[in-house]
N, C-alpha and C positions, 0 to 999 in steps of 0.2 A: 533260447536265443540270447546271445551275449549282449549285455548292455554296453553301449559305446559312448565315447565323448570326444569332442574336438572343439575347435573354435566355433563360436556361434555362427549359425548360417546367415544371420542378419546382423553383422557387427555394425557398431556406430560408424558412420562415414567420417573420414578425416579429410577436411578441406584441402590440406596440403597434398595428400595422395591424389585426390581428384584433380588438382591443378596439374600435377605431373602427368597423369594419364591424358588429360586434355591436351597438354603441350605435346605429348608424344604423337597423338593422332593428328594434330594440326601440322606438325612437322612432316609427317608422312604424306598428308594431303598436299602440302605445298610442293613437295618433291615430285609426287606422281602427276600433279597438274602440269608441272614443267615438262615432264618426260612424255606424257601421253596426250596432253591437250594443247598447250600453248607453244611449246618448243623454246621458250625463253624464261628468264627468271621473273615470273609474274609477281612473286612475293619477295623479290629482292634476295637477300642473303639466305632467307629461310628456304627458298627454292633450291639453292645450291647445297645446303647442309641438311636438308630435310630427311634424307635417308637415315640419319642418326636417330630419328624417332623410333625406329625398330630397336636400336641399341638401348634406348631408354625403356622400352617395353621389356626387353630381356632382363635388365637390372631390376625392374619392379617385380617381374615374375620370380627371379631368383630370391629376392628378399621375402616376398609374401608367401610363397610355397614353402621355402626352407624354414621360415619363422613358424608356420603352422606345424610342420613336422617335428622340428627340433623342440618346440615348446612342449609337445606331448611326450616325446621320447625322453627328454632330459628330466621330466617329472616322474619317470618310471612307468609310463603307460605304454600299452602294447598297440602298435599300429596294425590295423587290418588292411593289408595290401589290396585285397580284392575290393573293399569298400572305397579306399582311396582312389583306385583306378576307375571305379564305376562313377564316383562323384566327378572326377575330372572329365570323363567321357561325356556325361550328361551336361556338363558345363560348356564344353567346346564343340562336340560333334554335331548336335542337331542343326545349329545354324550353319556350320561348315558344309554339311551334307546338302542343305537346301541350295546354297550358292553353287556348290559343285554340280548338282543336278541341273541347274540353269545353264551352266557352261556346256554341259554335254547334250542337253536337250535342244538348246537354242544357240548354237555356236555363232551363227551369223549375227544375231542380235547382240550377243555379248562381246563382240569385237571381231569375229570372223577369223580368228587365228586357231590353229590346231593345238589342243592341250596335249600334254604327255599322256601315256596310257592311264586308264582309270585306276588300275591297281597301284600305281605309284602314289596317287592321292590317298587311297584307302589304307595304305601301309605307312603313310607319312615318310616316304622315301623320295618324293618328287624333287626335293632340293638337291639330290645327289646327281652331279653332272648336268644340272639344269642349264639349258640354253636360253639366253635372254630372248624375249619376243614371243614366247609361247603363251597360250591362254592360261589365265589364272596363275601367272608366274608369281604373284605376290604371296601365294600360299607357302612359298619356301620358308618364310619365318615361322609359320604355324607348324611346319614339319619339325623344325629345330626345337620349338617349344614342346611339342608332344614327345620328342625324344628325351628332352630334359625331364619332363614329368615321369617318364618311364624309368630313367636311370637314377634320379636323385633319391627316392625312398630306398632303393636297393643299396645304394652307396651308404646312406645313413645307417641302415640296419647292419651293414657290415662293420662300420666304424664303431657301433655300439658294443661290439664284442671285444673291443680292445680296452685295456685298462687306461692307457694314456690317450684317451679319446680326443681331448682338446688339442694337445700338441700334434697328434697325428693329423687331425682335421686341418689345422693351420698349415702344416707342412704339405699336405696334399693340395690344398688350394693354391699355395705358392708354386708348387711344382707344375700344376696344370696350366697356370698362367704362363710360366716360363716355356713350357712345352708348346703352347699355342703360338707364342711369339717366335720360337725357333722354327716351327713348321711353316708359318706364314712367310718368314724370311727366306726359307728354302724355296717356297713356291714363287715368291716374288722374282727370284733369279730366273725362273723359267717363264713366268707369265706376266711380269710386271712392266715389261718394256715392249715397244712396238717393233723392234727389230725382228724380221722374219715373220711378222704377223702373230707372234706368240701371245700378244696381249688379248687376242680373242678368247683365250682360255682363262682369263682372269676371273670373270664372273662364275663360270661353272666350277672352277677349282679353288677359288678363294672367297669371293663375296657370298656365294650361296652355300658354301661347304660347311658341314657340321663341325669338322675338326678345326676350322679357322674361325668359327664364331661362337663356339660353346663357352669360351672363357668369359664372354660378356655377361653371363649369368652369375659368374663367381663373385664379383664385388657385392652383388645383392645377397648372395649366400653368406659372404663374410660378415655383412651387417647382421644377419640373423644369428650367426654363430657368436658374434660379439654380444648381442643382446641376451641370448639364452645361456651362453657359456660363461660370460663375464658380467653378471648383472650389476655388480658394484661399479665397474668401469663404465658401463652403459649409463647408469644413473648419474654419474658425474658428468658425462658428456651431455646428457639431456638438459643440464642446467645452463648450457651455453648455446642456446638456439640461434641467437643473432650472429655470433661469431662463426658458428658452423655453417649457417646459411650463406653468409658473406663469402666464406672460403669455397663452398660448393658452387655458388653462382660465379665466382671469379674463375674457378677451375673449368667450369662448363663453358663459359664464354671464351676462355683461352683455347680450349680444345675445338670449339666450333670455328674459331678463327683459323686454327691450324688446318682443320678439314677443308675450309674454303680455299686456303692458299697452297696447301701442300699435298692434297689427296690426288686429284686429277691434275697432272702437270704435263708440259710439253714433252712428248716422247713416251708417255705412259703414266703409270701410277707411282707416286712418290714412295720410296722405300720406308721412310720413317713412319708414314701414316699407314702403310700396308703391314709393316712388321710389328710396330709398337702401337700404332694409332688406335686400332680397334679396342685394344685393352685399355689404353689411356682414356678414351672417350667413355667407356663403361665405368672406369674408376672415378672420373669426374662426375658422372651422373650419380654414382653411388654416394659421393660426398655431398652432392646436392640433396639426395634423398635423406641422408643422415641429418643434414641441416633442416630439412622439412619436417622430420619426425620430432626434432628436439623442442623442448618447451621454449616459448618465446619466439619461435621462428615466425617471420612475417607471413609465411604461407599457412601457418596454423591459425593465425588470427584473421587473415584476410580471405573472405569468400568471394572469389572472382565470379561475376555473373556468367552463367553458362557453363562453368567448368564442371559442375556436378553432373548435368545431363550428358555432356560430352564424355565424361569418364564412364558413366553407366553404359553408354552406347558405343564405347570405343571399339570393342571387339566386333560388333555388328558393322560399325562404320569401316573398320579395316577390311572386312570381307567384301563389302559392297561398293565402296567409294570409287574404285577404279573403273569397273564396268559401267556404273551409272554416269560417271564423268564422261566417259567415251561416248556413251549412247546420247546423252543430252547435248554434248558438244556437236555431234553429228546432226542432230535435229535442228539446233538453233543457229549453227554457223552461217547458213544462208541468209539469216535475218540481218546480218551486218550490225549487230548491237555494239554500243560502246563497251570497251573491255571491262570496266567495273560492273556493268549490268550483266554482261556475259558471265563473269566470274560468280556474281551473286546468284544467278539462276542455277548454275551448276552446283554451287555449294549448298543451296537450299534443297535441290533434288537429292544430293548425297545425304544430307541430314534426314530428309524424309525417308529415304530407303533404309538407312541405318536404324532409325527409330522403328520402322515397321518390322524389320527383322528382329529387333530386340523385343518388341511387344508381342509379336505373333509366334515367335519360336523360342528365343532365349528364355523369356520370363516364365512361360508355362512349364518348360522342362526343368528350370531351376527350382520352381516351387514344388514340382513333383519329386525331384531329387531330395529336397530338404524335408519333405514329409516322410518319404520312405527310407532314406539313408542319410539321416541328419548328421551323423558323426562317424569318424573313422578311427577312434581310439577307444580301448577298453576303459571303463570307468575306474576300476580298482587298480591302483599302481602295483607293479610287481614288488615282491618282498625285498628283492635286492635293490640297493641304492642305485640311483641313476648317476649321471655325470655330476661330479661335485662342482659346486659353484665356486669360482675363483675370481679374485679381483682383477 
């Protein structure tokens, strides 16, 4: 049996990353509460822009997974694709399958809407041509995540065969972003405006579509490439935590303002936000992530109460919060409670459901994975040099 190595299965938690994960799930909750429970902006501007929490999750995934893979590859270690895919499957699939089973076994309880065919969920193709309003529709982002996990290691292994790996990697990242913007721009011409009812195709062909959203992982991947391929430059950047965080926070707030004002507009969806906006939101979040990782960043020093557990439970919360909110709202709506109390009860129920799924399913499977398949890299580096470090 070949010995393997990877990042530690129990890395030290970074409060800044926990805060960003917590922010992402809170944004998603605020948006879904508006759409599926209250019908109005219960949480103010957060309700209107909360869908961007998914974009933040994409950026975080791009950075964290690419950083793991590039860190080993660029040190000359050999990736075991089978072990990598197995570890990702044991991390994401058990909890997903539990919630999926509930949707198919108890459709009336879980919302009463018909889900797409089961095979679409099992193959993570549910997001392709997805119509809004179907059961477990929020799994669309998980489909794109799993597609990303499938493609990224294969792409990196292919790039490692080239001598000019760094230059080619940056060129590929830039080309993919430009291609995504061009593709969304073309689709906006067809689905972005209300004329002729074409706007009904916006969600299936743009919002949920892999080719329109994949580029939101790339700013996170770019950060990982900068860190592992240009360590000297990264080290210099890490000395400016306050400035980077201020720039990231400013860019993020500016993009959220643009989302609130120029995404859904009279007559359809705004071209700038549809064509360029998804990419720019992800870039702003990536700059915020860079500022969060840097030394001296306020989010590195400040431990926000509740952020760590929210970060730990974020995946389980994402899977369960929408059906739980719908179920609890249905049960307590006849009580006529004041809105703050109504919101609090639903939020507490969502927290309890996410915690239960995390403790009962995610945690035991993660522990089993880490005992049996702790690493996905060979210990001994290859004899040939890996990617040279450049400033």
